[in-house]
C-alpha positions in Angstrom: -7.3 9.1 11.0 -4.5 9.0 8.6 -3.8 5.2 8.9 -7.2 4.2 7.3 -6.4 6.4 4.3 -3.0 4.8 3.9 -4.5 1.3 4.3 -7.2 2.0 1.7 -4.6 3.5 -0.7 -2.3 0.5 -0.2 -5.1 -2.0 -0.9 -6.1 0.0 -4.0 -2.5 0.1 -5.3 -1.9 -3.6 -4.6 -5.2 -4.6 -6.3 -4.4 -2.5 -9.3 -0.9 -3.9 -9.6 -2.1 -7.4 -9.1 -4.5 -7.0 -12.0 -1.4 -6.4 -14.2 0.4 -9.3 -12.6 -2.6 -11.6 -13.2 -2.9 -10.6 -16.8 0.9 -10.8 -17.6 2.1 -13.6 -15.3 -1.0 -15.7 -14.7 -2.4 -15.5 -18.2 -5.7 -13.9 -17.2 -7.9 -12.0 -19.7 -6.8 -8.5 -20.7 -10.2 -7.5 -19.1 -8.4 -7.7 -15.8 -6.6 -4.5 -16.7 -9.7 -2.2 -16.7 -10.5 -2.6 -13.0 -6.8 -2.5 -12.3 -6.5 1.0 -13.9 -9.5 2.2 -11.9 -7.9 0.8 -8.7 -4.6 2.6 -9.5 -6.5 5.9 -10.1 -8.3 5.4 -6.7 -4.9 4.8 -5.1 -3.6 8.2 -6.4 -6.7 10.0 -5.2 -6.6 8.4 -1.7 -2.9 9.2 -1.3 -3.6 12.8 -2.3 -6.1 13.1 0.6 -3.3 12.7 3.2 -2.9 15.9 5.1 0.9 16.4 4.9 3.1 19.5 4.5 5.0 17.8 1.7 4.2 15.1 -0.8 7.5 13.4 -0.3 6.9 13.0 3.4 3.4 11.5 2.8 4.9 9.1 0.3 7.7 8.1 2.6 5.3 7.3 5.4 3.0 5.4 3.0 5.9 3.1 2.1 5.9 1.4 5.5 2.1 0.9 5.5 2.3 -0.5 1.9 4.8 -3.1 3.0 2.6 -4.3 5.8 -0.5 -4.3 3.5 1.5 -6.3 0.9 2.2 -9.0 3.4 -1.5 -9.1 4.3 -2.3 -9.5 0.5 0.3 -12.2 0.3 -1.5 -14.2 3.0 -5.2 -13.4 2.3 -5.2 -13.4 -1.5 -2.3 -15.5 -2.5 -2.5 -18.0 0.4 1.2 -17.6 1.4 1.7 -17.1 5.1 4.3 -14.5 6.0 7.2 -15.8 8.0 8.8 -14.4 11.1 11.2 -12.3 9.0 8.4 -10.8 6.9 6.5 -9.8 10.1 9.5 -8.4 11.8 10.5 -6.4 8.7 7.0 -5.1 8.3 6.8 -4.1 12.0 10.0 -2.2 11.6 8.7 -0.4 8.5 5.4 0.5 10.2 7.3 1.9 13.2 9.4 4.0 10.8 6.3 5.2 9.0 4.7 6.1 12.4 7.7 8.2 13.4 7.5 10.1 10.1 3.7 10.6 10.5 3.5 11.4 14.2 6.7 13.4 14.8 6.1 16.8 16.3 7.0 19.4 13.8 7.0 23.1 14.1 4.7 25.3 12.0 
């Protein structure tokens, strides 16, 4: 159940950051910043929902999911297909995130 929260958080963060990118780098209207700020606030809220014993561990595991989601954004939104190295790197990161998330830990 934790992966959907991480995926939603990643999409919210990427969308929020992309709004700043669009305004700054793509010469879009400053109005792009308003939904971007809302999206970044949603990201923070979603990441806080993760049931983890320590914030740092939740953030570390999130990093791997974020990398994979960023490549999905690259392909679906920006129209740039990830190459073999992108996919291999993302798979490695998701594996690492899964080890952090699913490792058996004592109470």
